[in-house]
MDAnalysis code that builds the backbone (N, CA, C; Angstrom):
import MDAnalysis as mda
import numpy as np

u = mda.Universe.empty(198, n_residues=66, atom_resindex=np.repeat(np.arange(66), 3), trajectory=True)
u.add_TopologyAttr("name", ["N", "CA", "C"] * 66)
u.add_TopologyAttr("resid", np.arange(1, 67))
u.add_TopologyAttr("resname", ["MET", "SER", "VAL", "ALA", "ARG", "VAL", "THR", "THR", "ILE", "THR", "ALA", "ARG", "SER", "GLU", "GLN", "SER", "PHE", "GLU", "ASP", "ALA", "ILE", "ARG", "ILE", "GLY", "ILE", "GLU", "ARG", "ALA", "ASN", "GLN", "THR", "ILE", "ARG", "GLY", "ILE", "GLU", "GLY", "ALA", "TRP", "VAL", "LYS", "ASP", "GLN", "ASN", "VAL", "ILE", "ILE", "SER", "ASP", "GLY", "LYS", "ILE", "ASN", "THR", "TRP", "GLN", "VAL", "VAL", "ILE", "GLU", "VAL", "THR", "PHE", "VAL", "LEU", "GLU"])
u.atoms.positions = np.array([
    [0.853, -1.177, 0.000],
    [0.000, 0.000, 0.000],
    [0.894, 1.233, 0.000],
    [0.483, 2.243, -0.726],
    [1.249, 3.482, -0.755],
    [0.319, 4.660, -0.471],
    [0.932, 5.736, -0.022],
    [0.203, 6.968, 0.271],
    [0.821, 8.072, -0.566],
    [-0.014, 8.856, -1.211],
    [0.468, 9.945, -2.068],
    [0.049, 11.287, -1.493],
    [0.776, 12.288, -1.911],
    [0.477, 13.651, -1.506],
    [0.449, 14.525, -2.753],
    [-0.309, 15.600, -2.694],
    [-0.403, 16.536, -3.810],
    [0.053, 17.900, -3.324],
    [0.890, 18.543, -4.125],
    [1.330, 19.900, -3.807],
    [1.117, 20.790, -5.019],
    [0.875, 22.055, -4.774],
    [0.600, 23.014, -5.844],
    [1.850, 23.818, -6.168],
    [2.134, 23.928, -7.455],
    [3.293, 24.684, -7.928],
    [2.819, 25.669, -8.988],
    [3.337, 26.882, -8.944],
    [3.082, 27.875, -9.975],
    [4.391, 28.144, -10.694],
    [4.352, 28.126, -12.028],
    [5.566, 28.361, -12.818],
    [5.249, 29.320, -13.955],
    [6.271, 30.075, -14.359],
    [6.123, 31.046, -15.454],
    [7.186, 30.833, -16.515],
    [6.834, 31.218, -17.729],
    [7.767, 31.173, -18.850],
    [7.518, 32.383, -19.741],
    [8.539, 32.820, -20.401],
    [8.398, 33.901, -21.383],
    [8.233, 33.338, -22.785],
    [8.072, 31.986, -22.898],
    [7.973, 31.349, -24.211],
    [6.614, 30.717, -24.491],
    [6.094, 29.878, -23.543],
    [4.845, 29.157, -23.819],
    [4.335, 28.472, -22.552],
    [3.091, 27.978, -22.638],
    [2.537, 27.186, -21.537],
    [3.348, 25.902, -21.363],
    [3.682, 25.254, -22.469],
    [4.446, 24.005, -22.401],
    [5.783, 24.228, -21.696],
    [6.444, 25.325, -21.982],
    [7.716, 25.623, -21.326],
    [7.514, 25.890, -19.836],
    [6.427, 26.572, -19.476],
    [6.137, 26.831, -18.066],
    [5.901, 25.514, -17.318],
    [5.203, 24.578, -17.940],
    [4.974, 23.263, -17.330],
    [6.305, 22.546, -17.132],
    [7.141, 22.544, -18.156],
    [8.455, 21.890, -18.068],
    [9.288, 22.496, -16.945],
    [9.321, 23.817, -16.863],
    [10.076, 24.512, -15.818],
    [9.566, 24.109, -14.430],
    [8.252, 24.087, -14.258],
    [7.665, 23.723, -12.970],
    [7.984, 22.308, -12.548],
    [7.863, 21.358, -13.479],
    [8.135, 19.953, -13.166],
    [9.624, 19.748, -12.879],
    [10.487, 20.357, -13.688],
    [11.927, 20.216, -13.457],
    [12.321, 20.779, -12.092],
    [11.750, 21.912, -11.720],
    [12.080, 22.516, -10.426],
    [11.546, 21.663, -9.279],
    [10.327, 21.163, -9.416],
    [9.753, 20.302, -8.370],
    [10.604, 19.051, -8.191],
    [11.099, 18.509, -9.278],
    [11.893, 17.289, -9.231],
    [13.218, 17.482, -8.479],
    [13.664, 18.712, -8.325],
    [14.902, 18.983, -7.586],
    [14.729, 18.766, -6.083],
    [13.510, 18.934, -5.579],
    [13.300, 18.844, -4.131],
    [12.258, 17.809, -3.702],
    [11.494, 17.287, -4.634],
    [10.459, 16.303, -4.307],
    [10.825, 14.970, -4.953],
    [10.890, 13.924, -4.140],
    [11.163, 12.583, -4.662],
    [9.849, 11.852, -4.912],
    [9.860, 10.969, -5.872],
    [8.709, 10.099, -6.108],
    [7.564, 10.738, -6.877],
    [7.847, 11.761, -7.697],
    [6.779, 12.383, -8.495],
    [6.243, 11.349, -9.477],
    [4.927, 11.201, -9.472],
    [4.290, 10.216, -10.346],
    [3.343, 10.822, -11.365],
    [2.979, 12.068, -11.175],
    [2.065, 12.680, -12.127],
    [1.850, 14.145, -11.814],
    [1.215, 14.821, -12.761],
    [0.912, 16.237, -12.577],
    [-0.358, 16.574, -13.341],
    [-1.080, 17.530, -12.827],
    [-2.308, 18.006, -13.440],
    [-2.189, 19.520, -13.587],
    [-2.378, 20.011, -14.804],
    [-2.352, 21.455, -15.033],
    [-3.721, 21.989, -14.627],
    [-3.752, 22.657, -13.500],
    [-5.003, 23.127, -12.905],
    [-5.485, 24.426, -13.528],
    [-4.546, 25.308, -13.899],
    [-4.925, 26.620, -14.414],
    [-3.839, 27.149, -15.332],
    [-4.246, 27.946, -16.298],
    [-3.314, 28.603, -17.212],
    [-3.723, 30.068, -17.329],
    [-2.724, 30.951, -17.275],
    [-2.971, 32.383, -17.408],
    [-1.872, 33.005, -18.242],
    [-2.181, 34.143, -18.822],
    [-1.153, 34.909, -19.520],
    [-1.082, 36.297, -18.912],
    [0.104, 36.870, -18.968],
    [0.307, 38.241, -18.517],
    [0.574, 39.065, -19.768],
    [-0.200, 40.127, -19.917],
    [-0.153, 40.933, -21.133],
    [0.413, 42.310, -20.819],
    [1.295, 42.778, -21.695],
    [1.873, 44.108, -21.560],
    [1.876, 44.764, -22.935],
    [1.355, 45.959, -23.018],
    [1.273, 46.685, -24.294],
    [0.542, 45.888, -25.366],
    [-0.491, 45.150, -24.955],
    [-1.314, 44.397, -25.895],
    [-0.714, 43.092, -26.371],
    [0.438, 42.696, -25.818],
    [1.091, 41.455, -26.241],
    [1.340, 40.557, -25.031],
    [1.245, 39.252, -25.264],
    [1.549, 38.292, -24.206],
    [3.051, 38.306, -23.967],
    [3.441, 38.511, -22.708],
    [4.874, 38.455, -22.403],
    [5.219, 37.354, -21.400],
    [4.214, 36.778, -20.736],
    [4.472, 35.698, -19.785],
    [3.312, 34.712, -19.780],
    [3.655, 33.422, -19.802],
    [2.686, 32.348, -19.672],
    [2.863, 31.751, -18.285],
    [1.756, 31.554, -17.574],
    [1.816, 31.042, -16.204],
    [0.898, 29.844, -16.067],
    [1.378, 28.823, -15.345],
    [0.564, 27.635, -15.073],
    [0.549, 27.346, -13.585],
    [-0.552, 26.781, -13.134],
    [-0.657, 26.247, -11.778],
    [-0.749, 24.736, -11.956],
    [0.183, 24.026, -11.324],
    [0.284, 22.575, -11.495],
    [0.069, 21.884, -10.148],
    [-0.735, 20.832, -10.142],
    [-0.891, 19.964, -8.972],
    [0.018, 18.760, -9.212],
    [1.062, 18.619, -8.406],
    [2.031, 17.538, -8.553],
    [1.743, 16.452, -7.515],
    [1.642, 15.194, -7.974],
    [1.375, 14.064, -7.093],
    [2.654, 13.264, -6.899],
    [2.966, 12.979, -5.631],
    [4.146, 12.172, -5.351],
    [3.839, 11.205, -4.216],
    [4.532, 10.057, -4.252],
    [4.330, 8.999, -3.269],
    [5.228, 9.274, -2.073],
    [4.649, 9.192, -0.870],
    [5.423, 9.393, 0.350],
    [6.260, 8.151, 0.646],
    [7.451, 8.395, 1.140],
    [8.353, 7.276, 1.476],
    [7.992, 6.690, 2.823],
])
């Protein structure tokens, strides 16, 4: 039997949503062991002068407790 936990991570990119997701997962993997999945809970863009300059995601990361 295993027990999992979910934590929320917010990540930003100046390139795309996909890049923001990659950045968030890579950063989480530096400090969280046993990551088994992630769910993109929310996506937002930050606009400046009528143009998108930042893509932001909120990710729910699931990992198994040791």
